[in-house]
C-alpha positions in Angstrom: 100.0 -178.8 76.8 99.9 -182.4 78.1 96.7 -184.3 77.4 95.5 -185.5 80.8 92.2 -187.1 81.7 90.6 -186.4 85.0 91.2 -190.0 86.0 94.9 -189.7 85.3 95.0 -186.6 87.5 93.3 -188.4 90.3 95.7 -191.3 90.1 98.7 -189.1 89.8 99.0 -188.8 93.6 100.3 -192.3 93.8 103.2 -191.4 91.5 104.6 -188.7 93.9 107.4 -189.8 96.3 106.9 -189.0 99.9 109.6 -187.0 101.7 110.0 -185.7 105.2 109.7 -182.1 104.4 107.5 -182.3 101.3 104.1 -181.0 100.6 101.2 -182.0 102.8 99.7 -185.0 101.1 96.1 -184.0 102.0 96.5 -180.6 100.4 98.1 -182.1 97.4 95.2 -184.7 97.1 92.6 -181.9 97.6 94.3 -179.8 94.9 94.5 -182.8 92.5 90.8 -183.4 93.1 90.0 -179.7 92.3 92.2 -179.9 89.2 90.5 -183.1 88.1 87.1 -181.6 88.6 88.1 -178.4 86.7 89.5 -180.6 84.0 86.3 -182.6 83.8 84.3 -179.4 83.5 86.7 -178.1 80.8 86.4 -181.4 78.9 82.6 -181.3 79.2 82.4 -177.6 78.1 84.9 -178.3 75.4 82.8 -181.2 74.1 79.7 -179.1 74.3 81.5 -176.3 72.5 82.7 -178.6 69.8 79.2 -180.0 69.4 77.8 -176.4 69.3 80.5 -175.4 66.8 79.7 -178.5 64.7 76.0 -177.6 64.9 76.7 -174.0 64.0 79.0 -175.1 61.2 76.2 -177.4 59.9 73.7 -174.5 60.1 76.3 -172.2 58.4 76.7 -174.8 55.7 72.9 -175.0 55.4 72.7 -171.3 55.2 75.5 -171.1 52.7 73.8 -173.9 50.6 70.5 -171.9 50.8 72.4 -168.7 49.9 73.9 -170.5 46.9 70.5 -171.9 45.9 69.0 -168.4 46.3 71.8 -166.9 44.3 71.4 -169.5 41.6 67.6 -169.0 41.6 68.1 -165.2 41.4 70.6 -165.6 38.6 68.3 -168.0 36.8 65.4 -165.6 37.4 67.4 -162.7 36.0 68.5 -164.8 33.0 64.9 -165.9 32.5 63.7 -162.3 32.8 66.3 -161.2 30.3 65.4 -164.1 28.0 61.7 -163.3 28.4 62.4 -159.7 27.6 64.4 -160.5 24.5 61.8 -163.0 23.4 59.1 -160.5 24.0 61.0 -157.9 21.9 61.6 -160.5 19.2 57.9 -161.4 19.2 56.9 -157.8 19.2 59.2 -157.1 16.3 57.8 -160.1 14.3 54.2 -159.0 15.0 55.0 -155.4 14.1 56.5 -156.6 10.8 53.5 -158.8 10.2 51.2 -155.9 11.0 53.1 -153.6 8.7 53.0 -156.2 5.9 49.2 -156.6 6.4 48.7 -152.9 6.4 50.7 -152.6 3.2 48.7 -155.4 1.6 45.5 -153.8 2.7 46.6 -150.4 1.3 47.7 -152.1 -1.9 44.3 -153.8 -2.2 42.6 -150.5 -1.4 44.7 -148.6 -4.0 43.9 -151.3 -6.6 40.2 -151.1 -5.7 40.3 -147.3 -6.0 42.1 -147.5 -9.4 39.5 -150.1 -10.6 36.7 -147.9 -9.4 38.2 -144.9 -11.0 38.6 -146.8 -14.3 35.0 -147.9 -14.1 34.0 -144.4 -13.3 35.9 -143.1 -16.3 34.3 -145.8 -18.5 30.9 -144.9 -17.2 31.6 -141.2 -17.7 32.7 -141.9 -21.3 29.7 -144.2 -21.9 27.4 -141.5 -20.4 28.9 -138.9 -22.7 28.5 -141.1 -25.7 24.9 -141.9 -24.7 24.1 -138.3 -24.1 25.7 -137.4 -27.5 23.7 -140.1 -29.2 20.6 -139.1 -27.5 21.2 -135.5 -28.4 21.7 -136.5 -32.0 18.6 -138.6 -31.9 16.6 -135.7 -30.4 18.0 -133.4 -33.1 17.0 -135.8 -35.8 13.5 -136.1 -34.2 13.4 -132.3 -34.1 14.4 -132.1 -37.7 11.9 -134.8 -38.6 9.1 -132.9 -36.8 10.1 -129.8 -38.6 10.1 -131.7 -41.8 6.7 -133.2 -41.0 5.3 -129.8 -40.2 6.6 -128.4 -43.4 5.3 -131.4 -45.3 1.9 -131.2 -43.7 1.6 -127.5 -44.6 2.9 -128.1 -48.1 0.7 -131.1 -48.5 -2.5 -129.1 -47.7 -1.7 -126.7 -50.6 -1.0 -129.5 -53.0 -4.1 -131.3 -51.9 -6.2 -128.2 -52.8 -4.4 -128.0 -56.1 -5.0 -131.7 -56.7 -8.7 -131.3 -56.0 -8.9 -128.5 -58.4 -7.1 -130.6 -61.1 -9.5 -133.5 -60.4 -12.5 -131.2 -60.8 -11.2 -130.0 -64.1 -12.6 -131.7 -67.1 -10.7 -134.5 -68.6 -8.6 -133.5 -71.6 -8.5 -129.8 -70.5 -5.5 -128.3 -72.2 -4.9 -126.0 -69.2 -3.0 -128.6 -67.3 -2.0 -130.9 -70.1 -1.4 -133.7 -67.5 -3.3 -136.7 -66.5 -4.6 -137.1 -62.9 -1.9 -139.8 -62.2 0.8 -137.3 -63.3 -0.6 -134.6 -61.1 -0.6 -137.0 -58.2 3.1 -137.8 -58.9 3.9 -134.1 -58.9 2.1 -133.7 -55.6 4.1 -136.5 -54.0 7.4 -134.9 -55.2 6.3 -131.6 -53.8 5.3 -133.2 -50.5 8.8 -134.8 -50.3 10.3 -131.3 -49.9 12.3 -131.4 -53.1 10.7 -128.3 -54.6 11.8 -129.4 -58.1 9.5 -130.4 -60.9 9.4 -134.1 -61.9 10.6 -134.9 -65.4 
């Protein structure tokens, strides 16, 4: 297609040769004017269309840029979410390990405390048994001593009566043949529970 401006179309009528039996110059001029007007409209519409196309292209580029930005933001958000999830899992695993270690440490301490208490309880039980045994032996000795004292008291009463009789006897009486000090010595031996005569 030949590029023609409306002005060139309007001035084209001067380039045609005039002949006797040619077209009517008025009709040709009118047609050229119509063509020039249509060409002007087309040029204006084409310019407006190009401007609109440029505007739409700019909007499309803006939308594409926004879409790229949104896609980048969405991708970054997904990566951040995944990284956050992984970090949360790592933190949870670390905290779980720390909690398990603390629980093990507490259980170890508790077991040691229980063992120490059991050892102390065993020691106290043994000490209690020893104390009760010693106390039982002491009570048995006291019981034996009380029996001994009862027997001595009873035996001592008889000896005391015998001693009184000897003391009442006249000195030098051949019946006893012993001095009062010897009789007292015999009485002490008898009171000791030996039951044997003193030599």
